[in-house]
Legacy VTK file of the C-alpha trace (Angstrom):
# vtk DataFile Version 3.0
C-alpha trace
ASCII
DATASET POLYDATA
POINTS 336 float
0.071 0.192 0.069
2.717 2.220 0.753
5.321 1.703 -1.758
7.668 4.776 -2.852
8.367 7.680 -0.675
6.338 8.116 2.216
5.955 11.293 4.334
4.228 12.575 7.569
3.279 16.211 7.199
2.048 18.350 10.577
-0.019 21.045 8.691
0.460 23.216 12.125
-0.948 27.049 12.414
2.873 28.287 13.820
5.267 25.283 11.979
5.034 23.102 9.323
7.335 19.828 9.864
7.822 17.321 7.471
8.705 13.475 8.232
10.483 10.731 6.402
10.694 7.228 7.637
14.064 6.787 6.498
15.938 10.242 8.122
13.438 11.165 10.785
12.275 15.157 10.748
13.464 16.251 7.484
11.902 19.957 7.495
10.626 22.422 10.020
9.660 26.034 9.196
7.352 28.615 10.380
3.603 28.312 8.603
4.471 31.900 7.066
4.611 33.054 3.549
5.418 36.342 2.015
4.275 36.877 -1.583
4.286 39.896 -4.301
0.874 41.324 -4.204
1.021 42.471 -7.995
2.157 38.994 -9.423
0.803 36.824 -6.281
4.050 34.982 -6.455
5.361 33.710 -3.234
8.781 35.346 -2.682
9.820 33.495 0.885
8.528 31.010 3.172
9.304 29.538 6.514
12.238 31.063 8.814
12.871 33.755 5.865
9.227 34.900 5.551
8.998 35.155 9.627
11.784 37.353 9.682
9.855 39.889 7.599
7.088 40.224 9.933
6.036 43.850 10.206
9.204 44.766 8.187
7.774 44.838 4.708
6.915 47.594 1.880
3.488 47.728 0.590
4.222 45.650 -2.192
4.746 42.407 -0.054
2.203 40.903 2.301
3.335 38.597 4.784
0.463 35.972 5.631
-0.109 33.162 7.848
-2.020 30.795 5.481
-2.955 28.204 8.375
-5.647 29.575 11.326
-6.298 27.727 14.139
-5.029 24.386 12.876
-7.115 24.587 9.485
-6.429 26.052 6.317
-7.389 29.913 6.114
-6.026 30.439 2.452
-6.361 27.644 0.185
-3.993 29.119 -2.760
-1.240 30.080 -0.696
-1.290 26.922 1.464
-0.616 25.049 -1.644
2.088 26.887 -2.552
3.886 26.908 0.302
3.624 23.190 0.369
5.055 23.255 -3.157
7.793 25.321 -2.191
8.351 22.814 1.125
8.365 19.963 -1.642
11.419 21.706 -3.534
13.137 22.284 -0.539
13.384 18.867 0.693
14.077 17.386 -2.887
17.489 20.082 -2.980
18.596 19.554 1.054
18.368 16.050 1.757
18.767 14.294 -1.384
15.871 12.135 -1.359
13.858 12.411 -4.428
10.124 13.068 -3.146
8.371 13.215 -6.605
5.275 11.700 -5.905
5.417 10.769 -1.945
2.863 9.275 0.010
1.485 11.573 2.572
-0.313 11.145 6.072
-1.236 14.253 7.449
-2.447 15.590 10.803
-6.070 17.294 11.200
-7.527 18.534 14.227
-9.906 16.268 15.243
-12.482 19.225 15.788
-12.209 19.793 12.011
-15.161 19.762 9.686
-15.463 17.539 7.002
-15.101 20.619 4.774
-12.035 21.895 6.839
-10.592 18.169 6.518
-11.431 18.147 2.493
-9.527 21.319 1.981
-6.503 19.880 4.023
-6.647 16.678 1.347
-6.641 18.636 -1.686
-3.835 20.985 -0.700
-1.451 18.558 -0.053
-2.678 16.438 -3.233
-2.453 19.501 -5.084
1.053 20.223 -4.396
2.317 16.981 -5.562
1.047 14.178 -3.517
0.340 10.572 -4.900
-1.931 9.447 -2.043
-2.947 11.453 1.083
-4.317 9.926 4.277
-5.372 11.522 7.305
-4.734 11.059 10.952
-5.759 13.011 13.869
-3.310 14.799 15.976
-4.211 13.538 19.410
-3.540 10.278 17.927
-0.324 11.362 15.697
0.755 13.284 19.060
0.342 9.754 21.074
2.353 7.657 18.521
5.026 10.120 18.578
4.891 10.152 22.275
5.674 6.422 22.261
2.623 5.793 23.947
0.775 2.181 23.449
-1.972 3.343 21.404
-3.116 -0.053 19.964
-3.234 -1.462 23.309
-6.656 -1.287 25.710
-5.563 1.190 27.693
-6.357 5.096 28.312
-3.643 7.264 26.814
-4.347 10.888 27.600
-2.693 13.764 25.607
-2.896 17.412 25.893
-1.557 18.923 22.613
-1.061 22.759 23.041
-0.348 23.886 19.416
-0.161 27.663 18.100
-4.074 27.661 16.778
-5.238 24.826 18.839
-5.260 22.944 22.326
-6.764 19.500 21.879
-7.265 17.333 24.559
-8.040 13.611 23.779
-8.413 9.908 25.532
-6.934 7.142 22.888
-7.554 3.226 23.073
-7.190 0.847 20.865
-5.804 3.003 18.143
-9.063 5.553 18.263
-10.059 8.632 20.179
-12.629 7.179 22.981
-13.428 10.923 24.039
-11.688 14.449 22.815
-12.157 18.345 22.947
-10.668 20.622 20.970
-10.352 24.867 21.989
-8.830 27.481 19.858
-6.757 28.671 21.854
-2.987 28.147 22.015
0.110 29.780 21.590
-0.869 32.500 18.899
-4.000 33.649 21.615
-1.124 33.736 23.841
1.059 35.888 22.159
-2.191 38.207 21.355
-3.123 38.033 25.256
0.169 39.764 25.986
0.070 42.394 23.030
-3.540 43.023 24.320
-1.518 43.477 27.880
1.215 45.914 26.796
-0.960 48.090 24.898
-3.802 48.666 27.579
-1.098 49.079 30.681
1.470 50.842 28.713
-0.523 52.662 25.340
2.534 50.628 23.701
2.492 48.906 20.299
4.721 45.556 19.976
4.500 42.948 17.376
4.060 38.950 17.249
7.408 38.147 17.067
8.362 39.926 20.036
5.214 39.044 22.217
6.382 35.394 21.457
10.125 36.217 22.773
8.249 37.404 25.774
6.415 34.259 26.202
9.390 32.153 25.860
11.443 33.928 28.394
9.214 35.460 30.950
5.856 33.671 30.368
4.707 31.112 33.536
1.774 29.173 34.277
0.085 30.054 37.614
2.549 28.959 39.676
5.069 30.365 42.111
8.059 31.467 40.817
11.233 33.843 41.117
10.303 36.946 39.448
12.353 37.553 35.736
12.231 41.054 33.703
13.074 41.546 29.816
13.448 44.935 28.078
11.061 45.602 24.964
10.938 47.775 22.499
7.766 48.862 20.901
5.678 52.070 19.335
4.365 54.304 22.208
0.625 55.016 20.730
0.561 58.638 22.658
3.279 59.904 20.741
3.934 57.546 17.949
7.965 57.430 18.787
9.823 54.495 19.666
9.801 53.468 23.629
11.529 50.902 25.451
10.018 49.276 28.617
10.824 46.453 31.415
7.922 44.085 31.885
7.948 41.427 34.889
7.174 37.708 34.803
4.328 38.290 37.538
2.255 40.260 34.863
3.026 37.961 31.910
1.678 35.294 34.020
-1.398 37.239 34.975
-2.024 38.182 31.247
-2.017 34.786 30.409
-4.408 33.245 33.100
-7.567 33.762 31.286
-5.970 31.519 28.440
-4.626 28.952 30.386
-7.671 28.667 32.647
-9.479 27.495 29.298
-7.043 25.029 28.525
-7.875 23.295 32.044
-11.163 23.512 31.714
-10.939 21.341 28.459
-8.321 19.073 30.308
-11.339 18.524 33.098
-14.289 18.370 30.764
-12.476 15.407 28.571
-11.423 13.664 31.819
-14.918 13.754 33.070
-16.105 12.352 30.160
-13.613 9.445 30.519
-15.450 5.994 30.867
-14.949 4.254 34.381
-12.977 1.405 33.222
-10.145 3.897 31.298
-10.547 6.040 34.577
-8.252 3.851 36.508
-5.681 3.604 33.870
-5.113 7.532 34.124
-4.689 7.610 37.677
-1.722 5.155 37.195
0.051 6.272 33.552
-1.071 9.762 33.661
-1.325 12.762 30.680
1.062 13.152 28.268
1.585 17.099 26.712
2.567 17.797 23.316
3.271 20.680 21.245
5.006 24.090 21.833
2.689 25.453 24.397
3.507 22.786 26.932
7.167 24.350 26.773
5.538 27.391 28.916
7.244 27.603 32.274
5.516 25.432 34.845
3.231 24.092 32.792
3.824 20.508 34.010
3.544 21.473 37.500
0.608 23.508 37.697
-1.566 20.777 35.224
-0.207 18.180 37.595
-1.504 20.289 40.668
-4.835 20.992 39.440
-5.973 17.434 37.906
-4.334 15.579 40.704
-2.729 13.234 38.341
0.992 12.634 36.924
1.502 15.009 33.832
4.767 13.912 31.806
6.109 16.005 28.897
6.710 13.655 25.958
10.766 13.742 25.006
10.234 16.240 21.712
6.701 17.634 22.366
7.562 20.177 19.228
8.245 17.160 17.086
5.528 14.705 18.451
2.850 15.200 15.870
4.913 14.482 13.136
6.819 11.759 14.237
3.637 10.029 15.109
2.241 10.851 11.534
5.198 9.544 9.796
5.094 6.295 12.376
1.540 5.747 12.105
1.832 4.017 8.137
2.239 0.980 9.801
-0.800 1.602 11.996
-3.019 3.260 9.539
-4.724 -0.249 8.578
-5.574 -0.984 12.158
-7.019 2.767 12.622
-9.241 1.992 9.577
-10.528 -0.954 10.776
-11.053 0.609 14.302
-13.112 3.591 12.301
-15.208 1.689 10.230
-16.750 -0.477 12.900
LINES 1 337
336 0 1 2 3 4 5 6 7 8 9 10 11 12 13 14 15 16 17 18 19 20 21 22 23 24 25 26 27 28 29 30 31 32 33 34 35 36 37 38 39 40 41 42 43 44 45 46 47 48 49 50 51 52 53 54 55 56 57 58 59 60 61 62 63 64 65 66 67 68 69 70 71 72 73 74 75 76 77 78 79 80 81 82 83 84 85 86 87 88 89 90 91 92 93 94 95 96 97 98 99 100 101 102 103 104 105 106 107 108 109 110 111 112 113 114 115 116 117 118 119 120 121 122 123 124 125 126 127 128 129 130 131 132 133 134 135 136 137 138 139 140 141 142 143 144 145 146 147 148 149 150 151 152 153 154 155 156 157 158 159 160 161 162 163 164 165 166 167 168 169 170 171 172 173 174 175 176 177 178 179 180 181 182 183 184 185 186 187 188 189 190 191 192 193 194 195 196 197 198 199 200 201 202 203 204 205 206 207 208 209 210 211 212 213 214 215 216 217 218 219 220 221 222 223 224 225 226 227 228 229 230 231 232 233 234 235 236 237 238 239 240 241 242 243 244 245 246 247 248 249 250 251 252 253 254 255 256 257 258 259 260 261 262 263 264 265 266 267 268 269 270 271 272 273 274 275 276 277 278 279 280 281 282 283 284 285 286 287 288 289 290 291 292 293 294 295 296 297 298 299 300 301 302 303 304 305 306 307 308 309 310 311 312 313 314 315 316 317 318 319 320 321 322 323 324 325 326 327 328 329 330 331 332 333 334 335
């Protein structure tokens, strides 16, 4: 069934990753495209395009063609994937002409959104396209025994969405998705700085603040960071100092919504699987799991062990790539 080249793709809101069974993760680039407004040609994608955010002249627009884990701009996503295929062929020496692709979809995606993902991947040159739900891919990538009759709980905090799923026997038993993730946290920081200091900062600055001094609601030693932006009163550049306590407060609402989603999913668990969760705990994947104190905070709140996957950023794409061996089994489960 899967002859020729086989790759797994994680079409993330923040990053696109590609996994080859032979070589592991062969590409990890931000999901950003820079286009020429007159010709609609792609000028840059990935890291190169991300560097341009907030710095382009009028004739260039930098966009993120994926939003909340699904495709917001069909044509640009197709173009970006074509560029990715070209880059992989150049870089790795792998000849990926007509690959068989397994691509991740949010479990909350509608049938229209799933079809759009399938079409986009096929239009970018794939021979065959198979979809796998992100939480299942994350569980496989985190080395959980997804095909056994035990509860595997995955909390995948991505750029656009957070997905909480309980997986057993290769399928999703119960799952909840909210459209809150790393991007929403960045936006919380932008709004806080704007309201408190009358200062406008960009997405990349907000992301840096989150990574360096963003904390879950836990006790910690205060840290500070210097930030530059545009003063909304004078219109001039200005530097301010932010501390981790105020950033912690600004992130609280989004984090509490993630916690509620985790709780709601655990409450929906069949009684037989609940015992497994007490023993085995919950596994965190996705970039959001790296927020300072996430493991400790969640563990205190839900009173079960919380573990972070060995490589949380790559768990989903690694699982997608590895899932080729599980796919027939999962189809059989889905068909029942």
